Each structure stands twice: as structure tokens, then as C-alpha cells.
C-alpha positions as CSV (number, residue, x, y, z in Angstrom):
1,M,-22.8,-23.8,55.1
2,P,-22.1,-23.4,58.7
3,R,-18.6,-22.3,59.9
4,G,-17.0,-23.5,62.7
5,P,-14.4,-21.9,64.8
6,G,-11.5,-23.2,62.5
7,A,-13.5,-22.5,59.1
8,R,-11.4,-20.6,56.5
9,T,-12.9,-17.4,55.4
10,T,-13.1,-17.1,51.4
11,S,-10.6,-14.8,50.2
12,P,-11.3,-11.9,47.6
13,T,-9.2,-13.8,45.2
14,T,-11.3,-17.0,45.4
15,H,-14.4,-14.8,45.1
16,R,-13.1,-13.4,41.9
17,L,-12.2,-16.7,40.5
18,S,-15.8,-18.1,41.2
19,S,-17.5,-15.2,39.8
20,P,-15.3,-13.6,37.0
21,G,-18.1,-11.5,35.5
22,R,-18.8,-9.6,38.7
23,P,-16.3,-7.7,40.8
24,P,-16.7,-7.9,44.5
25,P,-17.4,-4.8,46.4
26,L,-14.7,-3.3,48.4
27,R,-15.0,-4.3,52.1
28,S,-13.1,-3.0,55.0
29,R,-10.7,-5.1,56.8
30,D,-8.4,-5.0,59.8
31,P,-5.2,-3.1,59.5
32,A,-3.3,-5.9,60.5
33,E,-5.0,-8.2,58.0
34,R,-4.5,-5.7,55.2
35,A,-0.7,-5.6,56.2
36,R,-0.5,-9.3,55.8
37,D,-2.4,-9.5,52.4
38,P,0.0,-8.7,49.8
39,F,-2.9,-8.5,46.9
40,P,-5.4,-5.8,47.9
41,T,-9.1,-6.4,47.0
42,L,-9.6,-4.7,43.7
43,P,-12.0,-5.4,41.0
44,A,-10.6,-7.0,37.8
45,P,-10.1,-4.4,35.2
46,S,-10.2,-6.9,32.5
47,A,-13.6,-8.1,33.5
48,A,-14.9,-4.6,33.7
49,R,-13.5,-3.6,30.4
50,S,-15.0,-6.7,28.8
51,R,-18.3,-5.5,29.8
52,G,-17.7,-2.0,28.3
53,D,-18.5,-0.3,31.7
54,S,-18.1,3.3,31.6
55,G,-16.7,3.6,34.9
56,A,-13.2,4.1,35.9
57,W,-12.1,0.5,35.6
58,G,-13.5,0.3,32.1
59,R,-11.4,3.1,30.9
60,G,-8.3,1.7,29.0
61,P,-5.1,3.5,28.1
62,E,-6.7,4.9,25.0
63,E,-9.4,6.6,27.0
64,R,-7.0,8.3,29.2
65,L,-5.1,9.8,26.3
66,G,-7.8,12.5,25.8
67,R,-9.9,13.2,23.0
68,G,-7.2,15.2,21.0
69,A,-4.9,12.2,20.9
70,M,-7.8,9.8,20.3
71,R,-8.5,11.7,17.1
72,R,-4.9,11.4,15.8
73,C,-4.4,7.8,17.1
74,E,-7.7,6.5,15.5
75,R,-6.8,7.1,11.9
76,G,-6.8,4.1,9.9
77,G,-3.9,2.2,8.4
78,A,-0.3,2.8,9.2
79,E,-0.7,6.4,9.7
80,G,-2.5,6.7,12.9
81,Q,-3.1,4.4,16.1
82,R,-3.1,1.3,14.1
83,P,-1.9,-2.2,15.0
84,G,1.8,-1.8,15.8
85,S,1.9,2.1,16.5
86,P,2.1,2.2,20.2
87,V,1.1,5.6,21.4
88,P,2.8,6.5,24.9
89,V,0.7,8.4,27.6
90,G,2.2,11.7,28.6
91,K,5.1,13.8,27.4
92,A,7.5,11.9,29.6
93,S,7.2,8.7,27.4
94,L,9.0,10.6,24.7
95,E,12.2,9.8,26.4
96,E,13.8,6.4,25.9
97,P,12.3,3.8,28.0
98,P,14.6,2.2,30.6
99,D,16.7,-1.0,29.5
100,G,16.0,-0.2,25.7
101,A,12.2,-1.4,26.2
102,P,9.9,0.9,23.9
103,A,7.1,2.7,25.3
104,G,4.0,1.3,23.9
105,R,0.5,0.8,24.6
106,A,-1.1,-1.4,27.3
107,G,-0.5,-5.1,26.6
108,G,3.2,-5.0,25.9
109,P,5.4,-2.8,23.6
110,G,4.4,-3.3,20.0
111,A,1.4,-5.2,20.8
112,G,-0.6,-5.9,17.6
113,R,2.2,-4.6,15.5
114,R,3.3,-6.5,12.4
115,S,7.0,-7.6,12.2
116,N,7.4,-5.2,9.0
117,E,6.0,-2.2,10.9
118,S,8.1,0.3,12.7
119,E,7.4,1.7,16.1
120,V,5.8,4.9,16.7
121,Y,6.1,7.3,19.8
122,D,3.7,10.1,19.8
123,D,2.8,12.6,22.8
124,G,-0.8,13.0,21.4
125,T,-0.6,16.7,20.9
126,N,-3.8,17.8,19.3
127,T,-3.4,21.6,17.7
128,F,-5.6,23.6,15.6
129,F,-3.7,22.1,12.8
130,W,-5.3,18.5,13.6
131,R,-8.7,19.5,14.8
132,A,-11.8,19.2,12.5
133,H,-13.3,22.2,11.0
134,T,-16.4,20.9,9.4
135,L,-18.6,23.9,10.8
136,T,-16.1,26.5,9.7
137,V,-15.8,25.0,6.2
138,L,-19.7,24.8,6.2
139,F,-20.0,28.5,7.3
140,I,-17.5,29.9,4.6
141,L,-19.1,27.7,1.9
142,T,-22.5,29.1,2.7
143,C,-21.2,32.6,2.9
144,V,-19.6,32.3,-0.7
145,L,-22.8,30.8,-2.2
146,G,-24.8,33.5,-0.6
147,Y,-22.6,36.2,-1.9
148,V,-22.8,34.9,-5.5
149,T,-26.6,34.3,-5.2
150,L,-27.5,37.8,-3.6
151,L,-25.0,40.4,-4.6
152,E,-23.4,39.1,-7.8
153,E,-25.2,39.6,-11.3
154,T,-25.4,36.5,-13.3
155,P,-23.9,37.0,-16.7
156,R,-25.9,36.2,-19.8
157,D,-23.2,34.1,-21.4
158,T,-24.4,30.4,-21.4
159,A,-21.0,28.9,-22.2
160,Y,-19.5,31.0,-19.2
161,N,-22.3,30.0,-16.8
162,T,-22.0,26.5,-17.6
163,K,-18.2,26.3,-17.1
164,R,-18.5,28.3,-13.7
165,G,-21.5,26.1,-12.6
166,I,-19.7,22.9,-13.4
167,V,-16.5,24.2,-11.4
168,A,-18.6,25.4,-8.5
169,S,-20.2,21.8,-8.3
170,I,-16.7,20.3,-8.2
171,L,-15.6,22.7,-5.6
172,V,-18.5,22.0,-3.3
173,F,-17.8,18.3,-3.6
174,L,-14.3,18.7,-2.8
175,C,-15.2,20.7,0.4
176,F,-17.6,17.9,1.5
177,G,-15.2,15.2,0.8
178,V,-12.1,16.9,2.4
179,T,-14.0,17.3,5.7
180,Q,-16.3,14.3,5.7
181,A,-14.5,11.5,3.7
182,K,-13.0,8.4,5.4
183,D,-9.4,8.7,6.2
184,G,-7.0,6.3,4.3
185,P,-3.7,4.7,5.5
186,F,-1.6,8.1,5.3
187,S,-1.9,11.0,7.6
188,R,1.3,13.1,6.7
189,P,1.4,15.9,5.9
190,H,-2.3,16.0,6.9
191,P,-5.2,13.5,6.5
192,A,-7.2,16.3,4.6
193,Y,-4.6,16.2,1.8
194,W,-5.2,12.5,1.1
195,R,-9.0,13.0,1.3
196,F,-8.6,15.8,-1.3
197,W,-7.0,13.5,-3.6
198,L,-9.6,10.8,-3.1
199,C,-12.3,13.2,-4.2
200,V,-10.2,14.4,-7.0
201,S,-10.3,10.6,-8.1
202,V,-13.9,10.4,-8.0
203,V,-14.2,13.6,-10.2
204,Y,-11.6,12.2,-12.7
205,E,-13.4,9.1,-12.9
206,L,-16.7,10.8,-13.5
207,F,-15.0,13.0,-16.3
208,L,-13.7,9.6,-18.0
209,I,-17.2,8.2,-17.9
210,F,-18.6,11.4,-19.6
211,I,-15.9,11.2,-22.2
212,L,-16.7,7.5,-22.8
213,F,-20.3,8.1,-23.6
214,Q,-19.6,10.7,-26.3
215,T,-18.9,10.2,-29.7
216,V,-15.3,10.3,-30.9
217,Q,-15.7,13.7,-32.6
218,D,-17.7,15.2,-29.7
219,G,-15.3,13.7,-27.1
220,R,-12.3,15.5,-28.8
221,Q,-13.9,18.7,-29.3
222,F,-15.1,18.9,-25.8
223,L,-11.7,19.4,-24.8
224,K,-11.7,22.7,-26.5
225,Y,-13.8,23.8,-23.5
226,V,-10.8,23.1,-21.3
227,D,-8.2,24.6,-23.8
228,P,-9.1,26.2,-27.2
229,R,-5.9,24.8,-28.6
230,L,-7.1,21.3,-28.3
231,G,-9.2,19.2,-30.6
232,V,-6.5,19.5,-33.4
233,P,-4.7,16.2,-34.8
234,L,-1.2,16.4,-33.8
235,P,1.7,14.4,-35.2
236,E,3.6,12.1,-33.0
237,R,7.5,12.7,-32.8
238,D,9.5,9.8,-33.9
239,Y,12.3,9.0,-31.5
240,G,14.0,6.4,-33.9
241,G,15.6,7.5,-37.1
242,N,19.3,7.8,-37.1
243,C,20.7,5.7,-34.1
244,L,24.4,6.1,-34.6
245,I,25.8,7.3,-31.4
246,Y,28.8,8.7,-33.1
247,D,27.9,10.4,-36.5
248,P,31.3,10.8,-38.6
249,D,29.5,12.7,-41.1
250,N,28.8,15.5,-39.0
251,K,31.9,17.2,-38.4
252,T,30.7,20.0,-36.0
253,D,28.8,17.7,-33.5
254,P,29.3,14.0,-34.2
255,F,27.2,13.1,-31.0
256,H,24.1,15.1,-32.0
257,N,21.9,12.1,-32.0
258,V,22.7,11.7,-28.3
259,W,22.0,15.5,-27.6
260,D,18.6,15.2,-29.5
261,K,17.5,12.5,-27.0
262,L,18.3,14.4,-24.0
263,D,15.1,16.4,-23.8
264,G,12.6,16.9,-20.7
265,F,11.6,13.4,-20.6
266,V,15.1,12.4,-19.3
267,P,14.5,14.0,-15.8
268,A,10.9,13.1,-16.0
269,H,11.9,9.4,-16.2
270,F,14.3,9.7,-13.3
271,I,11.7,11.4,-11.0
272,G,9.1,9.1,-12.2
273,W,10.8,5.9,-11.4
274,Y,12.1,7.4,-8.0
275,L,8.4,8.0,-7.0
276,K,7.5,4.5,-8.3
277,T,10.0,2.8,-6.3
278,L,8.7,4.8,-3.1
279,M,5.1,3.3,-4.2
280,I,6.1,-0.5,-4.9
281,R,8.9,-0.5,-2.3
282,D,10.5,-3.7,-4.0
283,W,13.6,-3.6,-6.1
284,W,12.6,-6.8,-8.1
285,M,9.2,-5.7,-8.9
286,C,10.4,-2.3,-9.9
287,T,13.0,-3.9,-12.3
288,I,10.7,-6.3,-13.8
289,V,8.1,-3.5,-14.6
290,S,10.9,-1.3,-16.0
291,V,12.2,-3.9,-18.5
292,V,8.8,-5.5,-19.4
293,F,7.7,-1.9,-20.3
294,E,10.7,-1.4,-22.7
295,F,9.6,-4.7,-24.5
296,L,6.2,-3.3,-24.8
297,E,7.5,-0.2,-26.4
298,Y,9.4,-2.7,-28.8
299,S,6.3,-4.6,-29.4
300,L,3.9,-1.6,-30.0
301,E,6.1,0.7,-32.1
302,H,4.2,-0.2,-35.1
303,Q,1.0,1.2,-33.4
304,L,2.5,4.5,-32.0
305,P,5.4,6.2,-33.5
306,N,6.3,7.5,-30.2
307,F,7.6,4.1,-29.1
308,S,10.0,3.9,-31.8
309,E,13.4,4.5,-30.3
310,C,17.0,3.6,-30.8
311,W,18.4,0.5,-29.0
312,W,20.7,2.6,-26.9
313,D,17.9,4.9,-26.0
314,H,15.7,2.0,-24.7
315,W,18.5,-0.1,-22.8
316,I,21.1,2.7,-22.0
317,M,19.3,5.9,-21.3
318,D,16.0,4.4,-20.1
319,V,16.7,1.2,-18.3
320,L,20.1,1.7,-17.0
321,V,20.4,5.5,-16.5
322,C,17.0,7.1,-15.9
323,N,15.0,4.0,-14.4
324,G,18.1,2.4,-13.0
325,L,19.3,5.7,-11.1
326,G,15.8,6.4,-10.1
327,I,15.3,2.9,-8.7
328,Y,18.7,3.2,-6.9
329,C,17.9,6.4,-5.2
330,G,14.3,5.2,-4.4
331,M,15.7,2.0,-2.5
332,K,18.3,4.4,-0.5
333,T,15.4,6.4,0.5
334,L,13.4,3.3,1.5
335,E,16.3,2.1,3.6
336,W,16.6,5.5,5.4
337,L,12.7,5.4,6.1
338,S,13.0,1.9,7.4
339,L,15.7,2.9,9.9
340,K,14.3,6.3,10.7
341,T,13.0,6.7,14.5
342,Y,9.4,7.7,14.3
343,K,9.1,9.9,17.6
344,W,6.6,12.7,17.2
345,Q,6.3,15.7,19.5
346,G,4.2,18.7,19.4
347,L,5.7,21.8,17.8
348,W,5.2,24.0,21.0
349,N,6.6,21.1,23.4
350,I,10.0,21.6,21.4
351,P,12.2,24.2,23.1
352,T,14.7,25.1,20.4
353,Y,14.0,26.8,17.1
354,K,16.3,24.2,15.3
355,G,14.2,21.5,16.6
356,K,10.9,23.3,15.6
357,M,12.3,23.8,12.1
358,K,13.3,20.0,11.9
359,R,9.9,19.0,13.3
360,I,8.0,21.1,10.5
361,A,10.3,19.5,7.9
362,F,9.5,15.9,9.1
363,Q,5.8,16.7,8.9
364,F,6.3,16.0,5.2
365,T,7.7,12.5,5.9
366,P,5.6,9.4,6.8
367,Y,4.2,9.0,10.3
368,S,5.3,5.4,10.4
369,W,6.7,2.8,8.0
370,V,5.7,-0.5,6.6
371,R,8.3,-2.7,4.7
372,F,6.4,-4.2,1.7
373,E,7.1,-8.0,1.7
374,W,5.3,-9.1,-1.4
375,K,6.6,-12.8,-1.6
376,P,5.0,-13.8,-4.8
377,A,6.3,-17.3,-4.7
378,S,4.9,-18.0,-1.2
379,S,1.5,-19.0,-2.5
380,L,-0.5,-19.0,-5.7
381,R,-2.8,-16.3,-4.3
382,R,-0.1,-13.9,-3.9
383,W,1.6,-14.9,-7.1
384,L,-1.5,-14.0,-9.0
385,A,-2.0,-10.9,-7.0
386,V,1.5,-9.7,-7.8
387,C,1.2,-10.4,-11.5
388,G,-2.2,-8.5,-11.5
389,I,-0.4,-5.4,-9.9
390,V,2.4,-5.6,-12.5
391,L,-0.2,-5.8,-15.4
392,V,-2.4,-2.8,-14.1
393,F,0.8,-0.8,-13.5
394,L,2.0,-1.6,-17.1
395,L,-1.4,-0.7,-18.3
396,A,-1.5,2.6,-16.6
397,E,1.8,3.4,-18.1
398,L,0.6,2.5,-21.7
399,N,-2.5,4.7,-21.1
400,T,-0.5,7.6,-20.8
401,F,0.8,7.5,-24.3
402,Y,-2.5,6.1,-25.9
403,L,-4.7,8.7,-24.3
404,K,-2.5,11.4,-25.9
405,F,-2.8,9.7,-29.2
406,V,-6.6,9.3,-29.3
407,L,-7.5,12.4,-27.6
408,W,-5.0,14.7,-29.6
409,L,-3.0,16.1,-26.6
410,P,0.4,17.3,-27.2
411,P,3.1,15.7,-24.8
412,E,3.9,19.0,-23.2
413,H,0.3,19.9,-22.4
414,C,-0.6,20.6,-19.0
415,L,-3.3,18.0,-18.8
416,V,-0.6,15.3,-19.4
417,L,1.3,16.7,-16.6
418,L,-1.7,17.0,-14.1
419,R,-2.6,13.4,-14.9
420,L,1.1,12.3,-13.9
421,V,0.9,14.4,-10.8
422,F,-2.3,12.8,-9.8
423,F,-1.2,9.2,-10.3
424,V,1.8,10.1,-8.2
425,N,-0.4,11.2,-5.3
426,V,-2.9,8.4,-5.5
427,G,-0.5,5.5,-6.6
428,G,1.0,5.4,-3.1
429,V,-2.2,5.2,-1.2
430,A,-3.5,2.6,-3.6
431,M,-0.4,0.4,-3.4
432,R,-0.5,0.5,0.4
433,E,-4.2,-0.4,0.5
434,I,-3.5,-3.3,-1.9
435,Y,-0.7,-4.6,0.2
436,D,-2.8,-4.5,3.2
437,F,-5.5,-6.2,1.5
438,M,-3.1,-9.1,0.5
439,D,-1.5,-9.2,4.1
440,D,-4.8,-9.1,6.1
441,P,-5.6,-12.6,7.4
442,K,-9.3,-11.8,8.0
443,P,-11.4,-14.1,5.5
444,H,-13.8,-11.3,4.8
445,K,-11.8,-8.2,3.4
446,K,-12.6,-4.9,1.6
447,L,-10.4,-3.4,-0.8
448,G,-9.3,0.2,-0.1
449,Q,-11.2,3.0,-1.5
450,Q,-8.4,4.6,-3.2
451,A,-7.2,1.2,-4.7
452,W,-10.7,0.6,-6.1
453,L,-10.8,3.9,-7.7
454,V,-7.4,3.6,-9.3
455,A,-8.3,0.2,-10.8
456,A,-11.6,1.7,-12.0
457,I,-9.7,4.7,-13.6
458,T,-7.1,2.5,-15.2
459,V,-10.0,0.3,-16.8
460,T,-11.9,3.4,-18.0
461,E,-9.0,4.9,-19.7
462,L,-8.3,1.7,-21.5
463,L,-12.1,1.6,-22.7
464,I,-11.8,5.2,-23.9
465,V,-8.7,4.2,-26.0
466,V,-10.4,1.1,-27.4
467,K,-13.6,3.2,-28.4
468,Y,-11.8,6.1,-29.8
469,D,-9.3,4.3,-32.1
470,P,-10.0,0.6,-32.3
471,Q,-8.2,0.6,-35.6
472,T,-4.7,1.3,-34.1
473,L,-5.3,-1.3,-31.4
474,T,-6.5,-4.0,-34.0
475,L,-3.1,-3.5,-36.0
476,S,-1.6,-7.2,-35.8
477,L,1.7,-7.6,-34.2
478,P,4.7,-8.7,-36.3
479,F,5.2,-12.4,-36.4
480,Y,8.6,-12.5,-34.7
481,I,7.0,-10.2,-31.7
482,S,4.1,-12.5,-31.4
483,Q,6.4,-15.6,-31.2
484,C,8.3,-14.0,-28.5
485,W,5.3,-13.0,-26.4
486,T,3.8,-16.3,-26.9
487,L,6.9,-18.1,-25.8
488,G,7.1,-15.6,-22.8
489,S,3.6,-16.6,-21.8
490,V,4.1,-20.4,-22.2
491,L,7.2,-20.0,-19.9
492,A,5.3,-18.1,-17.3
493,L,2.5,-20.6,-17.4
494,T,4.8,-23.5,-17.1
495,W,6.6,-22.0,-14.2
496,T,3.2,-21.4,-12.4
497,V,2.1,-24.9,-12.9
498,W,5.4,-26.4,-11.8
499,R,5.7,-24.0,-8.7
500,F,2.3,-24.2,-7.2
501,F,1.1,-27.6,-8.5
502,L,3.5,-30.3,-9.6
503,R,6.3,-29.1,-7.1
504,D,3.7,-29.2,-4.2
505,I,2.7,-32.9,-5.3
506,T,6.2,-34.0,-5.5
507,L,7.3,-32.5,-2.3
508,R,4.1,-34.2,-0.5
509,Y,5.0,-37.5,-2.2
510,K,8.5,-37.4,-1.0
511,E,7.4,-36.4,2.5
512,T,5.0,-39.2,2.7
513,R,7.5,-41.7,1.6
514,R,10.1,-40.4,4.0
515,Q,7.5,-40.8,6.9
516,K,6.6,-44.2,6.0
517,Q,10.3,-45.2,5.8
518,R,10.9,-43.5,9.3
519,S,7.9,-45.3,10.7
520,R,9.1,-48.7,9.5
521,A,12.7,-48.0,10.7
522,D,11.3,-47.1,14.3
523,G,9.1,-50.0,14.5
524,S,11.9,-52.5,13.7
525,V,14.2,-51.0,16.3
526,D,11.6,-50.6,19.1
527,G,11.3,-54.0,20.6
528,G,10.7,-56.2,17.6
529,V,7.3,-54.2,16.6
530,D,6.8,-53.2,13.0
531,G,5.6,-49.8,11.9
532,H,1.8,-50.9,12.3
533,G,2.2,-51.9,15.9
534,H,2.2,-55.7,15.2
535,P,5.1,-58.2,15.9
536,P,7.2,-58.8,12.9
537,G,6.5,-61.7,10.8
538,P,8.7,-63.9,8.9
539,D,8.6,-61.6,5.8
540,D,9.4,-58.4,7.7
541,S,13.1,-59.0,7.9
542,L,15.1,-56.5,5.9
543,G,17.7,-57.5,3.4
544,P,21.3,-56.0,3.6
545,E,20.6,-53.4,0.8
546,E,17.2,-52.2,2.3
547,A,18.6,-52.1,5.7
548,A,21.5,-50.0,4.7
549,R,18.9,-47.7,2.9
550,E,16.9,-47.5,6.2
551,G,19.8,-47.1,8.6
552,V,19.0,-50.4,10.3
553,P,21.6,-53.2,10.9
554,A,20.8,-56.1,8.7
555,P,19.9,-59.5,10.2
556,N,22.6,-62.3,10.2
């Protein structure tokens, strides 16, 4: 278009708006014009970033953090740079931002963070402790295998070689998994720690599958390769018997029944429920699981003598003292974790020795914190999910006792303790992955790897119990117990139908009726037009009672 003397030159801003996908080149201007123009001619960084350019304008805040900080920030879940964990740039951002505004990533503080997730400040220090050591592990593993192959003479004991070969195969798999497996939601004390337990979950599941495919006799005798003392039937201890709290016939120690119940399982109950509370992170769910499990012990004591306990052992020592105190201490710990400030700084950037020791201790606390808001009554999907979580939790608890019974494992054996330690380490990760799966609004979701393995392990343990001792499991429940469980199931089903079906239908009907009444009332007041947009007819006048109910003055 020809321009006259008074034609207006197109400004750089207009050029950017007309072609948002292509930033204009820098052009030289008169110094006076540059002084008058408050907006310098710069390419739009958002446009360059959207095209994925590798130039200076395509680098976001994450690219300026450096490779070390990126490794720490890209860990999935709530333990790395995840939605809601803003990572400041530089060490100066460890200080409190002005006016109380938290330091966060580009796009505003706490951008993408969920309302129940804490904010995280991290200087992005990447030390030897956090770097990947894949080549180092591979070199050491190759040297060890080479030493065994070239310098060590193989024994002629077939059983010994078989055991050593199986152990070596497991160790090689663990080395691969620790260095190459995908990270989970946790990164403290180190991501490799949680990758190790993920690989242990795979090994344990494969071991259970092997036991499942053996005969009952071979499966029990196979455990002798683990411990020669196993494979022998053991009597279960009866915790019932004399249930008198005060025994007047025993003059020396009338409270001997109470002291007999105070064994090593009392602190185990407390510690167990303290850790379970840290996993579930909800007082109501923990209390429900604790109480329902005691009812299950009542119901199944005809199958396992170990479940036969005194009434005060069930409700006073277990529910109130051990479980209740563990849940209380766990909730206090959760409260402290939710209020804690998650500000991370490199160990060598801390000037004082006291600060360094405090930083080392905090390495064993979570990187960030997410409050679990299960909200089971918010929708039918969440209600069924929470019920499924409770059922799997109870099933895992029952498997502890039934596996000891069918595999002839004494309660104090190290394998029983190792299984409990295993579930303590994998249970927290599994619960977090299940919560993220439920809370994720995306339509196509994938259940976390640790949660998948825990569910598979629980089901496999149940199948082993069913195969190895079906006679015990098929013992019929006493009539009064079956009636109680039938009544409880009917009540739960009735509440589900009322809450998520009948209640919603009733509320929708009331809301529709209220809207119709409001529209009729508005139409009668607004200029003599009824609720359908037509002039009122002779039959549209309201009577005194209907007018009083609608809030409209009755016609004279």
C-alpha cells in the first residue's frame, strides 16, 4: 500500500499480533524513538517456546537450572519437580521472597500445585550422592563376575551351586533395577532406595508364583532350602483360655493373665499401626480398618486358633491401647509433616555444623508432602475405590496369619519379620500411587508400578492359602456370625444405593420443582407474563394458599 507523508508506520507490537508464530527481526531505530517507545522490540518468548526452538528464547526456567537440578526436579510424583513443587533458580531464592510471596517456577508461585500439596524450595544442588552411577555399577558387577568365573574354582556341591546361582541371579537383577528402573513418587532418602524395594517386590512375586505351582508337600519342604528348621508342622498358640483380668485363685500374681498377653506383639502392634497411619493418612480409614479386623478375628477364630483372644485383649489392648495409640501418634506426625517447611539446600552450602547435621537428619524425611483427601462419599467411584482399598488392606493383614499356618512358619521366624518389613516399605509408595490414580482428572490413567505389584502379591498370597489348605478355609461360619456379616453387608449396600442413587434422584426432583416454582413466581411478577413467556390466561391466577406458598400476593 503506498504511504503518504502522514501514513503511520506499523509498530513492532502490531507486527507481532499479526504474525504470532514468527517473531520479527531486531531493527535499529533512532535513539529518540527508542527513548519514546516503552516496549522494546523483542521476540515473543511464548511463541518461540511453543515451537520448541533451541535458541535463547526457547529456554524456560527449567533449562536454566542446569543438568544437575533437572535430574532432581524431573523425578515423578510428589518427590521431585512435580506439579506444585516450585523450584527456585539460584541459591539466593532460598531466602524468603518479599511480601511473603513464595519463590516458584515461571508462571506464578505454586503453578500447577494441588491445594493439598506443600510448596518446596530447592537450590538444585547436584552432588555425587544424586548422580547416576550406571557405568560404575556395571564395571563393578563385571569385575565380580569375572573374578568368580576366572579365579574361583566351582565347588562340586550341586545344592550349594544351585543356591549360589539363584542368589547371584537375584543380585544381578537388583543391580539392574536399582540403576535403570523408573522412579516412583518418593525420593527420600534416595530414589535408588525405592527402586530397590520395587525390584524386591518383583522377586517376591516370582517366588510366590513358584510356590503356587508346587504341590503342598513340595512347597513346604522347599522352605528347608531357606532354613532347615522349617517344613515341620507347628502348633498355634491359643491366646484365649482364662480371660479373667483379676484371678483371685492365684495368690502370688492375680494379674498373671494380663502379663501373659504382654509379649513382643504388643510393641509390634503399636509400631505397625503408627506406620499404617503414615501410609493411609486418614484417621477414619485407620479406625475402620482396626475395628473391622478385630471383628474378622472374632469371626475366623474357628479356623485359626491364633485368633482366639479374650474380649479385653481385642478391644482394650488392641483397639484402644496399641492400635489407638499408634494411630494417635501417627496423626500427630502427619500434622507436623503437613506444617513443615520443605526448604532444601546443598550440604556444602550450609555454613554451620549444626545446620549440616540437621540437613542430614532431614534427608530421611519426605521431600514434599501431600495430604490425602479420600472423600469416599463424594462419588460412587471414590466410594468403591476406598472400599476396595480397605478390603485389600484387610486381606493383606489376614494373609500374614494364614501364610504362617499353611506354610508352617513359626511366628517369631525371620521370614515373617522380613515380610512385614517389606510391606512397610512398599505400602507407603503403593498408597501414594493409588491416591494419585484416584485424584488424577485425566481420562486415560495408569496405575503405579508399586501399587500394581502390591495388589498382585496380595492376590497371589491368597491363592497360595486357598490351594495349600482349602479344608480350613471352607469351615462354615457359625450361624450368629454369618447373620452379623449378612446384616452388615445389607446395611452397607442399602446406604450405597440411598447415597448415590435414591438421594441424587430425590435432590434432582426437588431442584427441578424449585426451579419451576421460581420461574412461575418470576413470570407472575414481571409484567403479567407467565413462566412460559405468554400473557396470563383466566386460569393462571393464584389462589390465596398457592400465592402464600409461592411468595406472590394473592389477587383480590
